[in-house]
N, C-alpha and C positions, 0 to 999 in steps of 0.2 A: 504494500500500500504506500506508505510514506517513506521518503528517503532522507529528509533533512528538515530541520527547523531553520528558517532563514531570517526571521525577524522576531524580536521580543520588544516590549514597550515598557517605558516608565514615564510617569507624569513629571513634568517640570513646570515651574511657574513663569520662567523667562527663558526663551530658547537661546538668546544671545549669551546670557549668563551661563546657561548649560554648556554652550560651546566653549566658553572660557574655562570652565571646570573640566569637562570631559576630554577636550582636545588640548587646551592650554596647560592643564595641570596633570591629568592622568595620562596624557600622551596617546589617546585614541585618535583616529583620523575620521574626517567627514566622509561618509559614503554617498550621501545624497542631501541636498539642501534645495528644495523645490517649493516655490510659491504656488500653491494650489488654489488661490482665491481666498476662500474662507479659512484656510489653514495652511500651515507650513509643514511640509514633510521633511523632517530633519533626522537623519540616521547617522550613527557613528559605529565604528568597528575597531577591533584590535588591528594595528597595522599589519598588512599582509594577509588578513583573514576576512575578506568581504563576504564570505559565505554565511556569516552570522552577524546581523546588524541589530542595533538597539535603536528603536524609535524614541526620540526625546519629544514627547507629545505634550503640548500645552492644552489643558482641559478647556473645552468649549465647543462651539458649533464647528462643523456640522455633526460631530459625533454625539453631542449632548446639548441639552438646553442650558441657558445661562444659569438658571437656578441650580441645576445639577452640577454644573461646572464650579460654582461657588462652593458647594458642599465638598466636591473632590479636592479643590484647592485647600480647603481647611484641613481635610484628612491628610493630604500630602505634607503640609506644614507640621502636622503632629507626628509624622513618621508612621502613620497608621494605615497606609495603603496596602501593606503586606507584600509588596514586590521586592525582589532582591536582585542584585547584580553581583555575581561572583566571578572574579577574574583570577587567573593564575600568573605566577611570576617565578623566575628562576632563583630570586633572592629576596625573600620577604622582608628581612630586616633592612637591607639596603634600599629597597623600594619605599619602605616605611620612612626611613631617614630622609630620603629625597623629597617625598611628599610633605613630610612634616616641615622641612625647610621652606617649602613653597606655601606654607600656611594652611594646608589641609587639616581639618579638624577630625581627630580620631575618637572613636568610641571605645576602642580596645587596642592595646599595644600588641605587637607580635607575641603569640602564645603557641607553645608546642602542643600539638594534638596528635592523636593516633594516626591521622592521615597526613600530617605535615605541620607546617607552621603557618598560621594565618592571623589576620587582624581585621578590625572593623572600623568603618568610617561612615560618614553621612555626606551626601552632596549638599549644596547650598539650600536645597528645598526640603530636606528631611528624609530623602530616600536612603535606605540602608544598602551599603556596599561592603563587600569583603574581598580580600585577595589572599591567595594561598600559594605557598611553596609546597608542592606535593612531596610526600616522603618517597624516597627511592624504593622501587619494587612495588 
């Protein structure tokens, strides 16, 4: 039946600020930035991996009414949307130090886990992100 997941989505409150964070700080690259009239289709991906893109979607029409969009924006700000973005890295501690120096706010420092070393952060809108250095084997 299916052979890939090509897009996932997270809500952001300001797409230009999202670009600054996801591209400028995290080092992802823009896959698409298209003005579609009532909305902007803005996706990013890990450099060299365009097969999986993350849609940085601003809540609003045409996907939802303005009333619903206001409720979604409130939930995003509270970090209550339930979405996750988990990235991998070859060196969790080095990536942590690099991002910390750039002013990224972390919710959890690098921690050893059975599956590797990972840490937690939030984007400027409240979305939860993690990155993991997977254990060998």
